[in-house]
C-alpha positions as CSV (number, residue, x, y, z in Angstrom):
1,X,-18.8,9.7,10.4
2,X,-18.8,8.3,6.8
3,X,-16.5,5.4,6.0
4,X,-13.4,7.0,4.5
5,X,-11.9,3.8,3.2
6,X,-12.1,4.1,-0.6
7,X,-12.4,1.0,-2.7
8,X,-10.7,1.8,-6.0
9,X,-12.3,0.0,-8.9
10,X,-10.0,-2.6,-10.5
11,X,-8.7,-1.3,-13.8
12,X,-6.7,-4.2,-15.2
13,X,-6.2,-4.3,-18.9
14,X,-6.4,-7.4,-21.2
15,X,-2.7,-7.0,-21.9
16,X,-1.9,-7.2,-18.2
17,X,-4.1,-10.2,-17.8
18,X,-2.4,-11.9,-20.8
19,X,1.0,-11.2,-19.4
20,X,0.2,-12.6,-16.0
21,X,-1.6,-15.7,-17.4
22,X,1.4,-16.4,-19.6
23,X,3.9,-16.1,-16.7
24,X,1.7,-18.4,-14.5
25,X,1.5,-21.0,-17.3
26,X,5.3,-21.0,-17.6
27,X,6.0,-21.2,-13.9
28,X,3.1,-22.8,-12.0
29,X,4.6,-26.3,-12.1
30,X,7.9,-25.2,-10.7
31,X,8.5,-25.9,-7.0
32,X,8.2,-22.6,-5.0
33,X,6.5,-20.7,-7.8
34,X,3.9,-19.0,-5.7
35,X,6.2,-16.1,-4.6
36,X,7.5,-15.3,-8.1
37,X,4.0,-15.4,-9.4
38,X,2.8,-12.9,-6.8
39,X,5.8,-10.7,-7.4
40,X,5.2,-10.7,-11.1
41,X,1.5,-9.9,-10.6
42,X,2.4,-7.0,-8.4
43,X,5.0,-5.8,-10.9
44,X,2.3,-5.9,-13.6
45,X,-0.5,-4.3,-11.7
46,X,1.3,-2.3,-9.0
47,X,-0.6,-4.1,-6.3
48,X,-2.5,-7.4,-5.7
49,X,-6.2,-6.7,-5.9
50,X,-8.8,-9.4,-5.1
51,X,-9.5,-10.0,-8.8
52,X,-5.8,-10.8,-9.5
53,X,-5.6,-13.1,-6.4
54,X,-8.6,-15.0,-7.7
55,X,-7.0,-15.3,-11.1
56,X,-3.8,-16.7,-9.6
57,X,-5.7,-19.2,-7.4
58,X,-7.7,-20.4,-10.4
59,X,-4.7,-20.7,-12.7
60,X,-2.4,-22.4,-10.2
61,X,-5.0,-24.5,-8.2
62,X,-3.7,-23.0,-5.0
63,X,-6.6,-22.1,-2.6
64,X,-7.5,-18.4,-2.6
65,X,-7.1,-18.4,1.2
66,X,-3.4,-19.4,0.8
67,X,-2.8,-16.8,-1.9
68,X,-4.4,-14.1,0.4
69,X,-2.4,-15.4,3.4
70,X,0.9,-15.0,1.5
71,X,-0.2,-11.6,0.1
72,X,-1.0,-10.2,3.6
73,X,2.0,-11.8,5.4
74,X,4.8,-10.3,3.3
75,X,5.3,-6.6,3.5
76,X,6.5,-6.4,-0.1
77,X,2.9,-7.0,-1.3
78,X,0.2,-4.3,-1.4
79,X,-3.5,-5.1,-1.5
80,X,-4.4,-1.6,-2.4
81,X,-3.1,0.7,-5.2
82,X,-0.7,3.4,-4.3
83,X,-1.5,7.1,-5.0
84,X,0.7,9.3,-7.1
85,X,1.8,10.7,-3.7
86,X,2.6,8.1,-1.1
87,X,2.2,9.3,2.5
88,X,3.5,7.0,5.3
89,X,3.5,7.8,9.0
90,X,5.8,5.8,11.2
91,X,4.1,4.2,14.2
92,X,7.2,2.6,15.5
93,X,7.8,2.9,19.3
94,X,10.0,6.1,19.2
95,X,7.7,7.9,16.8
96,X,4.5,6.7,18.6
97,X,5.6,7.9,22.0
98,X,6.4,11.3,20.5
99,X,3.0,11.7,18.9
100,X,2.9,10.0,15.6
101,X,-0.6,8.8,16.3
102,X,-1.8,12.4,16.3
103,X,0.2,13.1,13.1
104,X,-1.5,10.1,11.4
105,X,-4.9,11.3,12.6
106,X,-4.3,14.7,11.0
107,X,-3.2,13.1,7.7
108,X,-6.4,11.1,7.7
109,X,-8.5,14.1,8.5
110,X,-6.7,16.3,6.0
111,X,-6.9,13.9,3.1
112,X,-10.2,12.2,3.9
113,X,-9.0,8.6,3.7
114,X,-7.9,6.0,6.2
115,X,-4.5,4.5,6.6
116,X,-4.2,1.6,4.1
117,X,-6.3,3.3,1.5
118,X,-6.2,5.8,-1.3
119,X,-8.0,9.1,-1.9
120,X,-11.0,9.0,-4.3
121,X,-9.0,11.0,-6.9
122,X,-6.0,8.5,-6.7
123,X,-3.6,11.3,-5.8
124,X,-2.7,10.2,-2.3
125,X,-2.3,6.9,-0.6
126,X,-1.9,6.8,3.2
127,X,-0.1,4.1,5.2
128,X,0.9,3.6,8.8
129,X,4.4,1.9,8.9
130,X,6.7,0.5,11.4
131,X,10.2,1.9,12.1
132,X,11.7,3.7,9.2
133,X,15.1,4.0,10.9
134,X,14.9,7.7,11.6
135,X,14.2,7.5,15.3
136,X,16.2,10.6,16.1
137,X,13.7,12.6,14.0
138,X,10.6,11.2,15.7
139,X,7.8,11.5,14.9
140,X,8.5,10.9,11.2
141,X,6.3,11.0,8.1
142,X,7.6,10.2,4.6
143,X,6.0,11.5,1.4
144,X,7.3,9.6,-1.6
145,X,11.1,9.8,-0.9
146,X,11.0,12.9,1.3
147,X,11.4,12.5,5.1
148,X,9.7,15.0,7.5
149,X,10.7,14.7,11.1
150,X,10.0,16.2,14.5
151,X,6.4,16.7,13.5
152,X,3.4,17.8,15.3
153,X,-0.1,17.4,13.9
154,X,-0.4,21.1,13.1
155,X,2.5,20.7,10.6
156,X,0.6,18.2,8.5
157,X,-1.8,20.4,6.4
158,X,1.0,22.7,5.3
159,X,3.3,19.8,4.3
160,X,0.5,18.1,2.4
161,X,-0.5,21.3,0.6
162,X,2.9,21.2,-1.2
163,X,1.8,18.0,-2.9
164,X,-1.8,18.9,-3.8
165,X,-2.0,19.7,-7.5
């Protein structure tokens, strides 16, 4: 089986880089500035690609391993870009015992990309999440802000078809 994890080429602009470097220069000497810098970077780029993490490490003098550790520890940060359509399948306990693993497998099969990645065309990103707070509808999948509950794997292709342009 081919590797379905799609590495999207970094497409940062000189304007984005200038904005981030300016923010880093203004804040890097403040105590506790790492989180605001990472938040600003994600606001600018939409996620925290390796290239941006390296830039932050070089500009602040903070080791890249520390920048990466913070980026992966906090759920607010994304290391991969999000597609125009964001698909999330809940793997929390209630959803999982009712079959969300099968739902996620069908999403991966249908879209051709793994959880945590984006389709080659950038239209869809797929994520496995923990509890979304809709346990009574288990298993649950969200697409952008729409919630789909009481799913079985066979429901997935029809639901995704509504979002394919």
